[in-house]
C-alpha positions in Angstrom: 2.1 4.0 15.6 2.0 4.4 11.5 5.5 5.6 10.9 9.0 4.1 11.3 10.0 4.2 15.2 13.0 6.2 15.9 16.3 5.0 16.9 17.6 6.5 20.4 20.8 7.8 19.8 23.5 8.6 22.6 22.2 12.1 23.2 18.4 11.0 23.5 19.5 8.2 25.9 21.2 11.1 28.2 18.4 13.3 28.2 16.2 10.1 29.3 18.4 9.6 31.9 18.6 13.3 33.0 14.8 13.6 32.8 14.7 10.5 35.1 16.6 12.6 37.5 15.0 15.4 37.5 11.5 14.1 37.2 10.3 16.2 34.1 11.4 17.4 30.7 11.8 21.0 30.4 13.5 22.1 27.2 15.7 24.8 28.4 16.9 22.6 31.3 17.7 19.8 29.0 19.5 22.2 26.5 22.0 23.7 29.3 22.5 19.9 30.8 22.9 18.5 27.3 25.1 21.2 26.0 22.5 21.1 23.1 20.7 23.7 21.1 16.5 24.2 21.7 16.2 22.5 18.4 17.8 19.2 19.0 16.2 19.2 22.5 12.8 19.4 21.0 13.6 16.7 18.1 14.8 14.6 21.2 11.5 15.0 23.2 9.4 14.0 20.1 11.5 11.0 19.9 11.3 10.2 23.4 7.4 10.7 22.8 7.0 8.5 19.7 8.4 5.8 21.7 6.3 6.4 25.0 8.8 7.3 27.2 7.7 10.5 27.8 3.9 11.4 28.5 2.4 13.8 25.9 2.8 17.6 25.8 -0.5 19.3 26.7 -0.9 23.0 28.1 -0.3 23.5 31.8 0.8 19.9 32.2 4.4 18.8 32.7 6.2 16.2 30.7 7.6 13.4 32.7 9.1 9.8 31.9 7.3 6.8 31.3 7.9 3.2 32.6 10.0 1.9 29.4 8.6 -1.8 30.1 4.6 -0.5 29.5 6.4 1.7 26.7 7.6 -1.7 24.9 4.3 -3.3 25.7 2.4 -1.0 23.7 4.9 -0.6 20.6 5.6 -4.5 20.3 2.1 -6.1 21.1 0.3 -4.4 17.7 3.3 -5.4 15.9 3.2 -9.1 16.9 -0.8 -9.1 16.2 0.2 -8.2 13.0 3.1 -10.6 12.2 0.6 -13.3 13.7 -2.2 -12.4 11.4 0.3 -12.2 8.1 1.4 -15.7 9.1 -2.3 -17.2 9.4 -2.8 -15.4 5.9 0.5 -17.0 4.4 -1.1 -20.6 5.8 -4.4 -19.9 4.3 -2.7 -19.0 1.0 -0.8 -22.5 1.1 -3.7 -24.7 2.0 -6.0 -23.1 -0.7 -3.4 -23.1 -3.2 -2.4 -26.9 -2.4 -6.2 -27.4 -2.7 -6.6 -26.3 -6.1 -3.1 -27.8 -7.2 -4.8 -31.2 -6.2 -7.9 -30.3 -8.0 -5.9 -29.7 -11.1 -3.9 -32.9 -11.1 -7.2 -34.6 -10.6 -8.9 -33.1 -13.5 -10.5 -35.2 -15.9 -9.2 -35.0 -19.8 -12.0 -32.8 -21.1 -12.0 -30.5 -23.9 -10.8 -26.9 -23.6 -14.6 -25.9 -23.9 -15.1 -27.7 -20.8 -12.5 -25.7 -18.9 -14.3 -22.7 -17.0 -11.2 -20.6 -18.2 -11.4 -18.6 -21.3 -8.2 -16.7 -22.9 -9.2 -14.0 -25.4 -6.5 -12.3 -27.3 -8.9 -9.8 -29.4 -9.4 -6.9 -27.0 -12.7 -5.9 -28.3 -14.1 -9.6 -27.5 -12.9 -8.7 -23.9 -14.8 -5.8 -23.6 -17.9 -7.2 -25.2 -17.5 -10.1 -22.3 -17.0 -7.4 -19.5 -19.8 -5.3 -21.0 -22.2 -8.7 -20.9 -20.8 -9.2 -17.1 -21.5 -5.8 -16.0 -25.1 -5.8 -17.3 -25.5 -9.0 -15.6 -24.2 -7.8 -12.2 -26.7 -7.4 -9.2 -24.3 -7.0 -5.9 -21.1 -5.5 -6.6 -17.8 -4.6 -8.8 -14.5 -5.1 -7.3 -11.7 -4.1 -9.3 -7.5 -3.4 -9.1 -6.6 -0.6 -11.3 -2.5 -0.8 -11.4 -0.1 1.6 -13.0 -1.0 5.1 -11.2 -3.2 7.8 -13.1 -5.7 6.5 -16.0 -5.9 8.4 -19.1 -8.9 10.6 -19.4 -10.3 8.9 -22.1 -10.7 5.5 -20.3 -11.8 7.5 -17.2 -14.7 9.1 -19.3 -15.9 5.5 -20.5 -15.8 3.9 -17.0 -17.5 6.7 -15.4 -20.5 6.1 -17.3 -20.3 2.5 -16.5 -19.7 2.8 -12.8 -22.5 5.5 -12.6 -24.8 2.8 -14.4 -24.1 0.0 -11.7 -24.3 2.3 -8.9 -28.0 3.9 -10.2 -28.9 -0.4 -10.0 -27.9 -0.5 -6.2 -24.3 -2.4 -7.0 -21.6 -2.0 -4.1 -18.8 -0.8 -6.3 -15.0 -0.9 -4.8 -11.8 0.2 -6.6 -8.4 -0.1 -5.6 -5.1 2.3 -7.1 -2.0 2.6 -6.5 -0.7 5.8 -4.4 0.4 7.5 -7.6 -3.2 7.8 -8.9 -3.6 10.3 -6.5 -1.2 12.9 -8.3 -3.3 12.8 -11.6 -5.9 15.1 -11.9 -8.2 13.3 -14.0 -8.4 10.3 -11.8 -9.0 12.8 -8.7 -11.9 14.3 -10.6 -13.5 10.8 -11.6 -13.0 9.4 -7.8 -14.7 12.4 -6.5 -17.6 12.2 -8.8 -18.2 8.5 -8.5 -17.4 8.5 -4.3 -20.2 11.0 -4.1 -22.6 8.8 -5.9 -21.5 5.8 -3.6 -18.6 4.3 -4.8 -15.7 3.5 -2.4 -12.1 4.0 -3.6 -8.7 3.1 -1.8 -5.1 3.3 -3.0 -2.2 1.0 -1.8 1.6 1.7 -2.5 1.9 -1.6 -5.0 -0.4 -3.3 -7.6 0.7 -6.7 -9.4 -1.8 -6.4 -11.9 -5.4 -5.6 -13.1 -8.3 -7.5 -12.1 -12.3 -7.0 -12.4 -14.7 -9.3 -10.2 -18.4 -9.2 -10.7 -20.7 -10.5 -8.3 -18.1 -12.8 -7.0 -18.9 -15.4 -9.8 -16.5 -13.9 -13.0 -13.2 -12.5 -13.0 -11.2 -11.1 -15.8 -7.4 -10.7 -15.6 -5.3 -9.4 -18.3 -3.0 -11.8 -20.3 1.0 -10.7 -20.1 1.4 -7.6 -22.6 4.2 -8.3 -25.1 4.3 -5.1 -27.3 2.3 -1.8 -27.7 -1.1 -3.0 -28.1 -3.2 -3.8 -25.1 -3.2 -7.4 -24.0 -6.5 -9.7 -24.0 -7.5 -11.2 -20.8 -8.6 -14.7 -19.2 -12.3 -14.7 -18.3 -12.6 -16.9 -15.4 -15.7 -18.6 -13.9 -14.5 -21.6 -12.1 -15.9 -20.7 -8.3 -12.7 -21.9 -6.4 -10.4 -19.6 -8.5 -12.9 -16.6 -8.6 -13.0 -16.7 -4.7 -9.7 -17.0 -4.1 -9.0 -14.0 -6.5 -12.0 -12.2 -4.3 -10.5 -13.1 -0.9 -7.0 -11.7 -2.4 -8.8 -8.5 -3.2 -10.4 -8.4 0.2 -6.9 -8.7 1.6 -5.6 -5.7 -0.3 -8.6 -3.5 0.7 -8.4 -3.9 4.1 -4.6 -2.5 4.0 -5.5 0.6 1.8 -5.9 4.2 2.1 -9.4 5.6 1.5 -8.9 7.8 -1.6 -10.9 10.9 -0.3 -10.2 13.9 -2.7 -11.5 16.5 -0.2 -8.9 15.3 2.3 -6.0 14.9 0.0 -3.9 17.2 1.7 -4.1 15.6 5.2 -3.6 11.9 3.5 -0.6 13.1 1.5 2.5 12.8 4.1 1.6 9.0 5.3 0.8 8.5 1.3 4.3 9.8 0.6 5.9 8.0 3.2 4.5 4.7 1.9 5.8 5.4 -1.6 9.2 6.3 -0.4 9.3 3.2 2.0 8.4 0.9 -1.3 11.1 2.6 -3.2 13.7 2.1 -1.1 12.4 -1.9 -0.6 12.7 -2.2 -4.1 16.3 -0.7 -4.4 17.5 -3.1 -1.9 16.3 -6.1 -4.2 18.2 -4.3 -6.7 15.8 -3.6 -9.2 16.2 -0.7 -12.1 14.6 2.3 -12.1 12.4 1.7 -15.0 11.1 -1.7 -13.2 10.9 0.4 -9.8 8.8 3.0 -11.9 6.5 0.5 -13.7 6.0 -1.6 -10.1 4.7 1.6 -8.3 2.8 3.0 -11.2 4.6 6.2 -11.9 6.9 7.7 -14.7 10.2 6.7 -14.9 11.6 9.9 -14.8 9.8 10.8 -11.7 10.9 7.7 -10.2 14.3 8.7 -10.6 13.6 11.7 -8.7 12.3 9.8 -5.7 15.6 7.7 -6.0 18.0 10.6 -5.9 15.9 12.4 -3.0 16.6 9.2 -0.8 20.4 8.7 -2.0 20.7 12.1 -0.9 19.1 11.5 2.4 21.0 8.6 2.7 24.3 10.6 1.9 25.1 7.9 -0.8 26.6 8.9 -3.9 25.9 5.9 -6.0 23.1 3.5 -6.2 26.0 0.7 -4.9 26.4 2.8 -2.0 23.0 3.3 -1.4 22.4 -0.5 -1.7 25.2 -1.1 1.1 23.3 1.3 3.5 20.0 0.0 2.8 21.5 -3.6 3.6 23.4 -2.5 6.8 20.2 -0.9 8.2 17.9 -3.9 7.2 20.8 -6.1 8.8 20.5 -3.6 12.2 16.9 -4.1 12.5 17.2 -8.0 12.0 19.4 -8.2 15.1 
């Protein structure tokens, strides 16, 4: 299941107990037995089916009760597998970063020129270095593009660079945030490069931009301090570049393919992931502007999403919404 598992209310429990006695789930019979309307009964049936407590609906087949212990195993096992995978990933990150820390402490006192990390303040100089890396790229370009949809001018320039790489047989993989799907310019760009062989996915949140060429040279931006574009660090140290590439792969695995032709089919899942991210960031007490920046959307758009979430919760203030979220998280944790 990709959506949040529904909790059983008293009426749903009573419905399941009634179905156990009758041997099947009949909407009309259950509506009479429960004193509920058909719409409510249909929602209960779907909730019980989502929890694998009822067989799926199919023409000519009765909907019958299923074993809760089997349902529990079917629902919990994938979650336990994912938890185990995440724990192994955390352990790997700890191990590799501690190894880097040991190397850092053991480094000789050389000159800055001996350190394979160069920080460039001049944006034009950064572009020249990226061009040089692209010209020499023979295998793959990986990039994280945070911040939602990109300006048409930047996309046009990157379009030529990307098509050049694809013509040379270079694999191109790019990760955007989900909010980039709402940008017409970005969708048009993605559609064109995808037809030429590029692979594009989206996730709900990306912390920063990253470009890696051939797993040998990486570019990460400096922290922005004003309106001017920031410089960047150029990294050629193999251990660090390898770590950044593995980080990219980890995010890539959970990304959703950005298939423009199937945009409508993907929208409900993507919208729900964005909604859950907003709730999670609200629970952290972050301001609207920070949440918007983290999710790559305009502050005004973010506030509309937050208002919708609060209305859904029945909250009249951010403080009350925080209490509701905290209570729900506490219930889940028990």
